[in-house]
C-alpha positions in Angstrom: 106.4 -17.3 -20.3 103.0 -15.8 -21.4 103.0 -17.7 -24.6 103.7 -21.0 -22.8 100.8 -20.5 -20.4 98.4 -19.5 -23.2 99.4 -22.6 -25.2 98.8 -24.9 -22.2 95.4 -23.4 -21.5 94.3 -23.9 -25.1 95.3 -27.6 -25.0 93.2 -28.1 -21.8 90.2 -26.4 -23.4 90.3 -28.6 -26.4 90.4 -31.7 -24.2 87.4 -30.6 -22.2 85.4 -29.6 -25.2 86.0 -33.0 -26.9 84.5 -34.7 -23.7 81.5 -32.3 -23.8 82.4 -30.9 -20.4 82.0 -27.3 -19.6 85.1 -25.2 -18.8 85.4 -21.9 -17.1 88.6 -20.0 -17.9 89.9 -16.8 -16.3 91.9 -14.8 -18.8 95.6 -14.5 -18.0 97.5 -11.6 -19.5 94.9 -11.6 -22.3 96.3 -14.9 -23.7 93.0 -16.8 -23.5 90.8 -14.4 -25.5 90.9 -16.4 -28.7 90.4 -19.7 -26.8 87.4 -18.3 -24.9 85.8 -17.1 -28.2 86.2 -20.6 -29.7 84.6 -22.2 -26.6 81.6 -19.8 -26.8 81.2 -20.6 -30.5 81.2 -24.3 -29.9 78.9 -24.1 -26.9 76.4 -22.1 -28.9 76.4 -24.7 -31.7 75.4 -27.5 -29.4 71.7 -28.5 -29.5 69.6 -27.0 -26.7 68.7 -30.2 -24.8 67.9 -28.6 -21.5 65.1 -26.4 -22.5 62.0 -26.7 -20.2 59.2 -28.9 -21.5 56.7 -26.1 -21.4 58.8 -24.0 -23.8 59.1 -26.9 -26.2 55.4 -27.4 -26.2 54.9 -23.7 -26.9 57.3 -23.9 -29.8 55.5 -26.9 -31.3 52.1 -25.1 -31.0 53.6 -22.0 -32.7 54.9 -24.1 -35.6 51.4 -25.7 -36.1 49.6 -22.4 -36.0 48.7 -21.3 -39.5 49.9 -17.9 -40.7 47.3 -15.1 -40.5 48.1 -12.1 -42.6 47.6 -8.7 -40.9 44.0 -7.6 -41.3 42.9 -4.2 -42.4 41.0 -1.8 -40.1 38.0 -3.7 -38.7 35.3 -1.2 -39.4 34.1 1.0 -42.2 32.9 3.7 -39.9 35.6 6.4 -39.8 36.5 7.4 -36.2 34.8 4.3 -34.8 37.1 1.4 -35.5 35.6 -1.5 -33.6 36.7 -5.1 -33.3 33.1 -6.0 -32.2 31.4 -5.4 -35.5 28.2 -7.6 -35.7 28.6 -10.5 -38.1 25.7 -9.3 -40.2 25.1 -5.5 -40.4 24.1 -3.1 -43.2 26.7 -0.4 -43.6 26.2 2.4 -46.1 26.5 6.0 -47.1 23.1 7.8 -46.6 21.5 11.0 -45.7 18.1 11.8 -44.2 16.4 11.2 -47.6 18.1 8.3 -49.3 20.7 5.5 -49.1 23.4 5.0 -51.8 24.0 1.7 -53.4 26.3 0.6 -56.2 26.3 -1.5 -59.3 28.7 -1.9 -62.2 27.4 -1.9 -65.8 28.7 -1.8 -69.4 29.4 1.6 -70.9 26.3 1.3 -73.1 24.0 0.9 -70.1 25.8 3.3 -67.8 26.1 6.3 -70.2 22.4 6.2 -71.1 21.4 5.8 -67.5 23.4 8.8 -66.4 22.3 11.0 -69.3 18.6 10.2 -68.9 18.6 9.5 -65.1 16.9 6.2 -65.9 18.6 2.8 -65.6 16.5 1.3 -68.4 17.3 4.1 -70.8 19.4 1.8 -72.9 17.9 -1.1 -74.8 20.8 -3.2 -73.5 19.2 -3.1 -70.0 17.1 -6.1 -69.4 14.0 -6.1 -67.2 13.9 -9.9 -67.1 17.2 -10.4 -65.3 18.1 -10.0 -61.7 20.2 -7.0 -60.8 22.4 -7.1 -57.7 23.0 -3.9 -55.8 25.6 -3.3 -53.0 25.5 -0.6 -50.2 29.2 -1.3 -49.5 31.7 0.7 -51.6 34.5 -1.7 -50.8 32.5 -4.8 -51.8 31.7 -3.0 -55.1 35.4 -2.5 -55.6 36.0 -6.2 -55.0 33.2 -7.3 -57.3 34.2 -5.1 -60.2 38.0 -5.1 -59.6 37.9 -1.3 -59.2 36.1 -1.3 -62.6 38.9 -3.2 -64.4 37.6 -6.7 -64.0 35.9 -7.1 -67.4 34.1 -5.1 -70.1 30.7 -5.6 -68.5 31.8 -3.9 -65.3 33.8 -1.0 -66.5 31.4 1.7 -65.3 30.3 1.9 -61.7 27.1 3.7 -60.9 26.0 5.1 -57.6 22.2 5.0 -57.2 20.3 6.9 -54.5 17.2 5.1 -53.2 14.7 6.8 -50.9 14.6 5.1 -47.5 11.0 4.0 -47.8 11.6 2.4 -51.2 14.8 0.7 -50.0 13.0 -0.8 -47.0 10.1 -1.9 -49.2 12.6 -3.9 -51.3 14.0 -5.5 -48.2 10.5 -6.4 -47.0 10.0 -8.3 -50.2 13.2 -10.2 -49.8 14.1 -13.7 -48.9 17.5 -15.1 -47.9 19.6 -16.7 -50.7 20.9 -20.3 -50.4 22.7 -21.0 -47.1 26.2 -19.7 -47.0 29.1 -22.1 -47.0 32.0 -21.4 -44.6 34.4 -21.8 -47.4 33.3 -18.6 -49.0 35.5 -16.8 -46.5 38.4 -17.6 -48.8 37.5 -15.6 -51.8 34.1 -17.4 -51.8 35.8 -20.8 -52.1 35.0 -21.1 -55.8 31.3 -20.3 -55.1 29.6 -18.5 -57.9 29.1 -14.9 -56.8 25.9 -13.1 -57.2 25.8 -10.9 -60.3 26.6 -13.8 -62.6 29.5 -13.5 -65.0 28.6 -10.0 -65.9 28.5 -7.0 -63.7 25.4 -5.2 -65.1 22.9 -7.9 -64.5 22.7 -11.7 -64.1 22.5 -14.2 -66.9 21.5 -17.7 -66.0 22.0 -17.2 -62.3 19.5 -14.4 -62.2 16.9 -16.4 -64.1 17.2 -19.2 -61.6 17.0 -16.9 -58.6 14.2 -14.6 -59.7 11.7 -17.4 -59.7 12.2 -17.9 -56.0 11.1 -14.4 -54.9 10.9 -10.8 -55.9 14.1 -9.9 -54.0 17.0 -12.0 -52.9 19.5 -11.2 -50.1 22.9 -12.6 -49.7 25.5 -12.0 -47.0 29.1 -12.1 -48.2 32.4 -11.4 -46.5 33.0 -7.7 -46.3 36.1 -6.3 -47.9 38.5 -3.5 -47.1 39.9 -0.8 -49.4 42.6 -3.2 -50.6 40.0 -5.9 -50.9 41.2 -7.9 -47.9 38.5 -10.1 -46.3 36.8 -8.9 -43.1 35.5 -11.2 -40.4 32.0 -9.9 -40.8 29.4 -9.8 -43.6 28.1 -7.3 -46.1 24.7 -7.4 -47.7 23.9 -7.8 -51.4 20.4 -7.3 -52.7 19.2 -9.0 -55.9 16.2 -7.4 -57.6 14.2 -9.9 -59.6 12.1 -9.3 -62.7 8.9 -9.4 -60.7 9.9 -6.1 -59.0 12.5 -4.8 -61.5 10.1 -2.1 -62.9 9.4 -0.8 -59.4 13.2 -0.7 -58.8 14.0 1.1 -62.1 11.1 3.6 -62.0 10.7 4.4 -58.3 13.9 3.4 -56.5 16.9 4.3 -58.6 17.2 8.1 -58.3 20.1 10.5 -58.8 22.3 8.2 -60.9 25.9 9.1 -60.8 29.0 7.6 -62.6 31.7 7.1 -59.9 34.1 5.1 -62.0 36.9 7.7 -61.9 36.7 7.8 -58.1 37.2 4.0 -58.0 40.2 4.2 -60.3 41.8 7.1 -58.5 41.4 5.2 -55.3 43.1 2.1 -56.7 45.9 4.3 -58.1 46.6 5.9 -54.8 46.5 2.6 -53.0 49.0 1.2 -55.4 51.3 4.2 -55.1 51.1 4.6 -51.3 51.1 1.3 -49.2 50.6 3.4 -46.0 47.4 5.1 -47.1 44.5 4.3 -44.7 40.7 4.4 -44.7 40.5 7.8 -43.1 42.8 9.4 -45.7 40.7 7.9 -48.5 37.6 9.4 -47.0 39.2 12.8 -46.5 40.3 12.9 -50.1 36.8 12.0 -51.4 37.9 8.7 -52.8 35.7 6.6 -50.5 32.3 7.4 -48.9 31.9 7.6 -45.2 29.7 4.6 -44.3 27.6 4.2 -41.2 25.5 1.5 -39.7 22.1 1.5 -41.4 19.5 0.5 -38.8 16.4 -1.5 -39.5 13.6 -2.6 -37.3 13.1 -6.0 -35.7 10.9 -7.3 -38.4 13.4 -6.5 -41.1 16.2 -8.0 -39.0 14.2 -11.2 -38.9 13.5 -11.2 -42.6 17.2 -10.6 -43.4 18.4 -13.2 -40.8 20.7 -10.5 -39.3 21.0 -12.3 -36.0 22.2 -15.6 -37.5 25.8 -16.7 -37.9 
């Protein structure tokens, strides 16, 4: 008797499904379980034609929206992660006497500079080419590929510049060519400052240095893993007209920090979860703070422009 009832109900269910009509069954003696499972399966396979129009629109907008990879922490300042970082702002490691900037050089230039505490100690250092310095550690990592980019950038030097000398350089500066929005995507093919070599510019420097003693350029800031930030980092190009002042009076306490850069990259590669604070705690990254300048320098550096 149970088998006959189950068989009859299954026949009815198939007939209703073929007509696209919903059916509601009450299990009798457990005989309709397999039938109900099949009904549920076929119902779920039907296209969802009764979804509200608003939901459909939301789905279409979601499909059109481009994928944005998760960004890194939005600020270099440990303990003050902020999503409202100004578009142009100088961030650096500094004490009450001096600010630290970075540049990558060839081994020949770097070794002589550290040994004699003079950038121009090696004959390979040219006083006639523009040198680009960076206060941002992460931007230096990006520019030099953690010192692995090419043979002209295998040694990263940290240079301490007294505050009054640094600000004098900035007072002599003028803004480089207007930025293009495309440079947010790895500079969009735009030739980066520093030319093809890390130590000093070649042709690019010779073209720029005729326009002023010091050139300033604002480029997308980078994180420890070189991801692009939504705000800018300053680069300062020292031209031949002021290179001697820079070498003899500005660049003090020259230190080779190449091994720190490589140890940082090694740790980042080995531990995907490592964060900015841990890098600072381990001495692999400097703690950078906002470097304030007066209103006149803000105007010269076009810091309030976007």
